[in-house]
Structures are given as C-alpha cells and as structure tokens.
N, C-alpha and C positions, 0 to 999 in steps of 0.2 A: 567160656566167658562167664564170670560170676554175675549174679543178678544185679549187684550194686554197680559193677562196671557197665553193664548193659544200660541201666538207668542213666548213668553219667553220659554215655555216648549219645543216647536219645536226646537228653537235655541239651547237650552241646550242639546237636544238629537242629533241634526245634527252636532254640532261642533266637538265632538270627532270622529264621523264617517268620516268627511272631513279630519281631521288630519290623521286618519288611512289610508284613501285612498291616501293621499299625500305621506305618508311614503312608501306605496306600489309602488308608481310611481318612487321613487328615486332608483338609482342603489345600490345594496347591497355592503357593504364595502368589498373590495378585489375581487369583481367579475370581471371575464375576460371581457375586452372591446370587442365590436363588431368588427369583422375583417374588414380590409380595402382591397384595391386592387391597382394595378398598371396597367396603360394603356398607349398606345402610338402607333406609326406607324414606321415601318422599311422601308426605301427606299434605292435605289441604289444612290450613290453620283452622283448628276446631272441627275437622272432619276426618274422613277416611283416607286410605291410601290412593295415590295418583299413579295411574299407568301412563306409559308413553311420554315420560319426562326424560329428556336427554341429560345425562350426568357425565361431566368431563373432568378429568384430573390433569392439570397442567404442571409440568416440572418447574421448580424454582431454582435448580442448581446450575443451570446453564446447559444441561443436556437437552438441546433444543428438539431432538427427535423423540424424547420421552413424554408421551401423553397417551391417554386412552379415554374412550367414550363408550358408554353403554346406555340402553334405554330401559326404564323401569318396567317391570312386568305387572301382572295383576296383584293388587295390594300395595304397589309402590316400591317393592324390593328391587335392589340392583346389586351387582358385583362387577367391579372393574378389575380384571385379572392382569397378570403379566406386567406388573409395574416394577421397574428397577428400584433399588433402595434410593430413596430421594425424599424431598419435601415437595408437597403438591398443594396447589389451590384447587378446590373442588367446586364446580359450577353446576347449577341446576337451571336448565333452560326449558320452559314449558311449551315452546313452539306456538302452535295455533290455539292452545288452551288459554282460557282467561285467568291466568295467574301471573304474578310479578316474579321475574327471574331473580336469582340471588346467588352469591357465593356462600360456601360453608361459613357459618358465623353470622348469617343474616344480613349481609351488607352487599351493596353493588359496587363498592370501591375495592379493587384488587389490592390496594396498599394496606387496607385495614382488615382484609379477609383473614380468617383463621387458617393457618397452614396445617396440613396433615402429613405426619412423618410416616413413611412406609419402610418397614424392616423386611429384609430378605426372608422369604419363606413364611411370612406372617400375614394374615388378613386383618387389616385395620377395620374393626367393626364400629357400628354406632355413628357413622358419619351421615346423620339424618338431616332432613330439612322439612320445615312446615311452611308451605308457600301461601302467600296472602292473595286473596281474591283481587283481581284487577278491575279497573274501570274500562268502559268501552266508548268508542266514538263510531257513529253510524251516519251514513248519508248516501247520496246518489250523484253520479257524475254524468253530465250530458254535453253534447256539442251545442254551443250557444246559437249558432247560425240555423240549426235545424231542429233542435230539441230532442234528437235521437239519443239513445243510450250510448255511453262511451265505455266499452269493455276494455280490459287490459291496461287500465290506468293505475299506476302505483300511487297510493295515498299514504303519506307519512306524517305522524304527529311528533314534532320536535319540542322538547321542553325549553322553556325560555331561560333556564339556568342549566348547568351541567347535570346530566342524568341520561337515562336510557331513552331511546326513541323506538317506536314500533310502527310497522307498516302493514298494509294490506293491498290487495289488487282487486279492482272492480270486476264484478261478474258480468255475464252477458246482458243483464238488466241495467248495468251501471251502478248497482248497489255494492257497498263495501262495509266491512266492520273491522275496526282496529281494536284488538283486545290486549289485556295484560298491562294496562297503564297504571302508573302510580298516581296518587293525588298530586295535583300541581297545575301549572299554567303551561299551555301548549300553543304552538302555531301549526296549522295543518297545511301541508303542501301537496299539490296534485301534479304528478309527473306522467304525461301521456306517451312517453317514449315507447315505441314498439307496438302501439295499438293501430297504427296505419291510417289514422284519420287526419294527420297534419295539424294537430291542435297545439296550442301554446300552454306551457306550464304556468301555474299561478298559485297564489297563496289564498287561503280561505277568505271569503268575503270580497272576491273580485279584485285582489291586489296582484300586481306583477311580482315575479319572483325576486326582482331587484328591490322590492319594497319590504318593509318589516311585516306587514299583515296584522290582522286582528288577533288578539290573544283570547284563547278559550280556557276557562277555568274548569277543572275537573275535580269533583269530590270523590272520596274513597268509594269504590264499587259502584260508581254512578254509571248510567247509560245515557250518553249525550246523543240525541238524535237530530236530524235535520241539518247536518253539516254538509251541505250540498255544494256543487260547483258546476257552472256552465262555462266550459272552456272555449275561448275564442280561437279562430283559425290563425295559423301562423303563416309567415312568408315562405318562399322557396327560391332556390338557385338551381338551375338546370344547365346542362351542357353535354358535349360529346368529345371524347378523346379520339384524335385521328393521327394518322401517320402523315407528316408534313409533305413527303415526296409525292404521295398518291391521293391523299384525302381519305384513304380507307380507314374504317373504324378500328381502334386498337382495344383488344381485350387484355385483362390481367394487369392493368396499370392502376397503381394506388392513387386515389384522389382524396385529398383531405381539406376539411373546412377549418379555417384558422381565424382567431381573433385578429381584427385589423390593428389594434394598438400594440400587441405583443405576441410573440411566437408561442402560442398554446393551441394544440389541436383540440377541436371540439367534436371531432368524429371523422372517421375515414371509411372508405369503401373501395372495392376493386371493380374496375369497369368490366361489364359483361361483353359478350360477342358483339353487341350493337355499338359498344363504345359509350353509350349514354349513361348519365348519372343524374341523381337528384338529391339535394338536401332540402328537407322541409321541416315545418314546425319552428321556423326561425323568428326571433324577435326583431323589433325595430332597431337594428344596429347595422354597422358596417363590418364586412368580412373580407377575407382573402382566400383564394383557392390555390392549392399547390398540387402539381402532378408529379408522380414518381419520386416522392420525398423519401430520403433515407432516414433510418431510425434516429440517427444522431442530430437530425435537423429539426424535428418536431417530436412530440410525445406520441409515437405510433408503434406500439410493441409488435404489431403484425407487419411492419414494413419489411419489404423484401428487395433485395438488390436485383434490378432488371437491366435491360440493355439500354435504357434511356436516362439521360441526365435529369436532375431535378429542374422543373420549370414552374414558375409562378404564372398565374393567369396574365394574359396580354404579352406573353413572350419574355417575361422578366426572369432574371437569373437569381435574384435575391429577394428576401422578404421585404427589405427596406424599399426596394424599387417596385414592388408589386402594387397593382392598382386596387384600391379598396372597392368593394361592391356593396352599395347601400341597399338594404332590404326594408320595404314598408309593408307589413302584413295588411291584408292577406295576399298581397301581390306576389308574382313570380318574376324573378330576373332570369331571363333565358339567354342562350347564346354564349355562355361562359365556357368556351371550348378550349381544349388543349391541342396544340399542333406540335407534335414531338418529332425531332429529327431522326435520321436513320441510326441504327445501332452502330457503335464504333467498330472499326475493323478488328477482326480477331488477330491476335499475335501469331506470327509464323513460328511453328514449332520446328526446331532444327532436327535434321535427320540423323546427325551424329551426336550421340549423347555427350555432354561435357564430362571432363575428367572428374571422377568422384573425389571429394575432399578427404583428407586423412581422417580416419575414425578416431574420435577422442571420447573418453569416458565422461559421461555427464551424470551429475548427481542431481536428482530432482526431489522436491518435497511435495507431497500430496497436499493440495490446498484444502483448507477447511471448508466443508460444504456450506453454502450460504443458506440462511434461514428462509424457507419458502412457506408461506402461509396459505392454507386452503381457503376456498371461497367463503366470504363472510367474516374473515379474520384479518387483522392487520398487525404489523410489528409494533410493539410497545416495550418500553424499558420497565421491567418489574424487578424491583430490588437489585438494580444494577445490571440485569441481564436482559438481552433481547428475547422477547417472547411473542408468540402469536396469541393475540387476545381478540375475543369476539367483538365485532363492531356494534357497540350498543349506543354510541353517540357519534354524531357527524362532526368532522372538523370544519366542513363547509358544505353548504347545500349544493346539490347536483345541478349542473346546467345541461339540460337535455336538448339535443338536436337530432332530428330524424335523418335517415339516410336511406336511399334506395338506389339500386343499380338499374 
C-alpha cells in the first residue's frame, strides 16, 4: 500500500471519530446549565466587615425551590454557591446584631430591590452591602401582682406605618433589648405566651392589646431605655375530658379554645392521661370550647381523626348551639368538661374478598408541589410569582392564649 493511500485510509477512518468526539463535547439539547454563584462583602456603613450576617438569594423566575443562604465569615465575605441560572433578590439579615436589614440595592421593599442575574458556571461578584447601625429599645417586664421578673416574654416593636418590625425575648431578669430598628415611630407589644405565668398581653404604657397604645418615637441609632411593662394576670378555663359511659378520663382528645363570635381557633391542646386541660392568660371575653374537632371545622393543623365525634361544650353538636363561656380576669371558670360517647362500632370485614374490578389503564399527572415556606417566612407575590419572603412586618398583631394539659 502506498504512503498516500495509507494516509487516505487513516483520514477516512479518523474523520467520523473526530466528528463523534466533537458531538460528545457539545452540551445536550435541553440539558441543565452548570450552576452559578453570588459573592460579595457585608460591611458596617463607614466601618469594617461584618461576620455572622445571613445572606439569602431568592429566585424571581418562579422556580420556588431555588434559593440559597450563607453566613458571612471574618471580614464580611460570603459566597452563595450552586444557584441555577436565574434572577435573584439578595437579602442581608443581621439577626441579633444592631444593624438594619436590607435587600441588595439598599431597600427594604422587595419590589424596588435590585435583582441579581446569575449565569451558569459564573460567580457574580461584588454583590456587597453596607448596613446602617440600628436603634435600640430596652426595658424590663414584670408581673403586676407580685413585681417578680417575667422571663420568656416576647417583646415586639411594630412601626406605625409599613415597615419592618423587630422582636426580643426577656431574660431571666425580665430585661430585654430590641435591636436593629430604623428611625421612626413604633408601638411596643408584650406577648407572654409560653412563659407559664398566666399573664395578659398588653401594649406599652398599660394598654390592652385591643387598644392602639402609645407611640414611641425613635431617632437614628438612639438607645431608648425604660420601656417597661407590668403584666396583669389573665383569666382561665379548666375542665376534664371523660368517657360518657364510665366517667373515666380520656387521653389523646383534642380540645380547642374558640372565639364566641365566630369560628376561629385561639389555641388547641391534647388531653393527657388525667383528661384535664387548662387555657390561661385569657382576656375579659366570651369563649367556646370544642372537643375532638376535625381540621375542617376550625383552624387546627394538628387535628387528628379519632374515635369520637366533635362535641362543643355542654353537649352541643354545632358551634352555633354551643354555650359561650364568659371569663373575667383573673378569675378561673372551672368545670367545663367534655363527656364523649363510646366509639362507633367498627365495620365488619367480609371473610370472602369481593370480586376484583377489571383493570383499566389510568393516566396520572404528577401534581405541582405546593410552595412550603420555612419558619419565619410567608408566601408573598413577587413580580407575579409566589415566593417565600421573610416576615418583616405583621399583617395583624398576634392574639396569645396559653394552654396547658
């Protein structure tokens, strides 16, 4: 074989191989692009880098599961990796540090925040933030009847106009400090839920939570002290859940406290082995009690289907027929018992299995997963898409009612 013919043979064999290898090197049509990243530095305005600032990137394209968060290191540097190609809002959250949170672009409004475009395989650098020093509110919370410290009370400063609110929890001494506040006017709310002292929630300067309360004006970087509260004792409702046939206490029955005017759960608990329950920290209002309520009857996400039908106090079957229970703090209304009938008879299972129906081919469509937001976030529409957005402002003030089994 001549040298020329040999070269021709090799070329004829090598050409399709090179074409095949080139095809392998090209990205497959429709294949996901390599993820990108966002990086930057967080500093104090006019100062140095800030460590332990949470930085989050939230997708704007409708890819609800696409988000990422990282915490700044020494010097304030951060990198959020593994972000799909998309447009993001970047948020800087200082947590317990005395700085005002913001989105990239220096705003607290997600509609006017500056979006960041992430390209596959590329790190978007320079997404920096300079956080402004915040103002502070300090005070002490006690029990009005005894003067003792009230630990575990959540204290929140709500702006009188739209804006972010910040909260703190009282220490064992009853002292608290709210940090990271912008300049503006606030109302301070005290929520003793969970501290076990049976106290009533109130607004600063001895107002009920149903009242507007006094306004507190805060200057930039100011430290406002002496915002104290002496919380009054609340009322209580107690009772026992029993089996009607024997009077034996029933455990595992869901008991819920409900507004007397309309069906809205204020709190639920599950009866212990003793069957006893107690709702405390109640205001001067009328309530209704329901036993073994199903989830579709009241707002109770932990409701479980048990062997007993729903029963409102005093043996009533419906909310409309239920007897209101008037509470006058600090009094206790006792004897609000539930007497539940026997479980319904179990259906008889036939010993002979029924004839199987003919098998038919079914076509199913996988439902789109619902957007679930982690704790501290809520669904909001951002540029036409449902997003999980951090709760910086309250739609309405909380109504706290204590519960104890």
